[in-house]
Steps between C-alpha positions, in 0.01 A plus 500: 500500500321179401314433176136445413377199301481721193859623539630145547320370193607790276859478626521135399337545162721800419812313619581745778586444864237756596280771351370824645157657478481724195797334327462428128586140419491256211321187621460160335154353574480132588156479339317703235125455458295619204134435412374448146358852483850650494753231410469531123546878525824451693630256240406738220689779672823311556487355147486854362835579666665185370467264796455139386497305826408545866785573741388235750211300352491256792414788732201609294140392566227582248140445605174502304258604773306813404258371239430140606303351342552729203187699412609722212674460167764750609562295813524179300759654269695638795502166680607322182787745450604463865525122463711537186735758651546306824624205295710704254676690779554191718309637798590297807153488656181521297150460648193495280174561683589319824490793738562865574865602487592589858336218698611262226865602538488426874303179452746374237799568723654756265552754776669466837632720784773740398415502129454814291220488242402746228133477410314644204191548712422752770417236763827309461587594863279209607811283470622678812288248692796261506765760577586595142524855371277529194482835325252588225640658184346609170686501170822486702439123503623498140839619633511211746409249229772636271781564748413310817529822701293796615609821668314626801537712810523312828170578676449576866282268707189562708477245780154372595503293819201271545388397849235255620259318270194588294159423642235304306379698200823698465737403220837580345336758273392691810861508619628668188205740492579594860859559389379726219303708749823588681695597189471745213660522156780720629590252774499196269655651186790282380507304824456132585251397767643219714267297722645335809413424864344208683163573341645407161521138616119486507488558123544230238720559193194568278381756755844659490461523123194714565676746729815518286325511163272785601786717634531650153147637537618685808750674273800286599771367270454149634407291803684222680438275800762382746602135468378303801436137582157502336652618174776237520243229576304604190809471282573157650142401418560594137811282491307211653242530225723485197669840473852359495704793366384757754797706625587463867363778722755765588536680831401832347309678776582859589768560760392618844676832445374557144390852414132557412329804353219448753341231718131416540355263762170322437312297761318240293257421782351852474443501124154504346391414144575780255399598148677704231255739339526652149704629337813373676604198712641731769164668562411277794187484715367266770279230347234548768464864392428401139185293552288741299689422178295259286698273266404298193824308451757328721836353399748279688831444321807681358873462562466625858177329609437179310678264740361186656474693830284766333274238346471309828406814691240601240351149495476503880307828491264370229455151647128436541415840351411641159632783289250788491261480203624836373870412515726313259792337685803392297781291653833441323774288664842659436658185354387164369662337803285716728199414283568127536552525875178698542323236292639215710398672823145548372529879520398562140193281551403707804554826315299399196224367727487845657462658156856586396644461150848345476748594228837353395813665639550840337559867571153539349290776657800668664650545154162616370475211259186319620197568718491868416273744677226717353452867583362548851592151621717427802732211575672406822819319412819345633689630196779756497369826354175696501566793267210598269473278192713225648220244465282648230307825500665815634170557680521174695644486853744247646551441872793287620495273805597158637346175378295479823362851456418428136324174593295665776405784266394251232255351752340827605515695174684793659847555645507301822735460794568122499570455868148386585532227235859406581487407869521135398791550256806360672798733508316816397748594230507150348 
């Protein structure tokens, strides 16, 4: 019997020839990521048990990304402490306000096919976009920092085979929402969702970050995408633009005779725009059926939807149009590099001309730190979660959708299927 991508990665990192589903292993992550909101707590915990240095400091990345720019005294103190601790504990990679963790790790070349990452954030699986296995942990991250290891059970894999290509107006978000509609919590519990198939080649690496990062909201342990030529070309692009220490891509794809818990086939050409309705991302409806929902706020950004592709697609929808007078549209590029590229391409000028507000790269609204909602207000957002109180009042409502759906809704003032606006957007899921 062959092995899945997940089995191959966990076998290597646990120094075994092979691992079996359900087996308990001790694995050594190649990368550990921690944001400022939790890093100091981890250090405090390991100090209390007598640990004085990190097991593998060069494998650790600490990122200030949640409260940027800082807007509270508590946040200022936390950021100050994070800077001090990162220096004192010789953290190998420290980023201060230059982007959101997961897209930043890929952009900086800190993750590559075949790697195992432990992330102190629920949407760490976004790193699966380049064929890495990235698993979110909580306070267990303190164990990894102290010992360099973490124990876990080898998860089964759900295979999702993508066929065809998305039509204009349909995006990567719609793919993962369509996946959610075919799964439930029982099916996804402690399993990895692996995307493969010829349809995967139509998706860029940032789009793969969307489908992998949101797998956790389907109840999965993680998400991962097969390594194909488009992924390899992206990694070569990074090398050509200054990322010199990027590890070489490994041949890590699942074997043809690998065992899967289940297989789902999705024809991308048949997909329509979808929306997650409160109070959970996996409560999915067709966008065209939601046109009666009036919104006051719209947000494009977050670790899974703040890429240059998302900003391009939103700008194309808004080109020559205006944001509805009753809507506040906020756009946040995921990293400073994305911000600069969007600036150079004139996309931010187009968006602000349409009535959008642009913010520096930050988790921001998704974290609940800025742009909070009042009771009775609604926001359509490209962020990750829509549970009550996530963005302000418990009596506010959050709807989740693609950047194109958010942009179209910002124009009309109600949830809107973007296909009528997106016929001129090349690639559909761009």
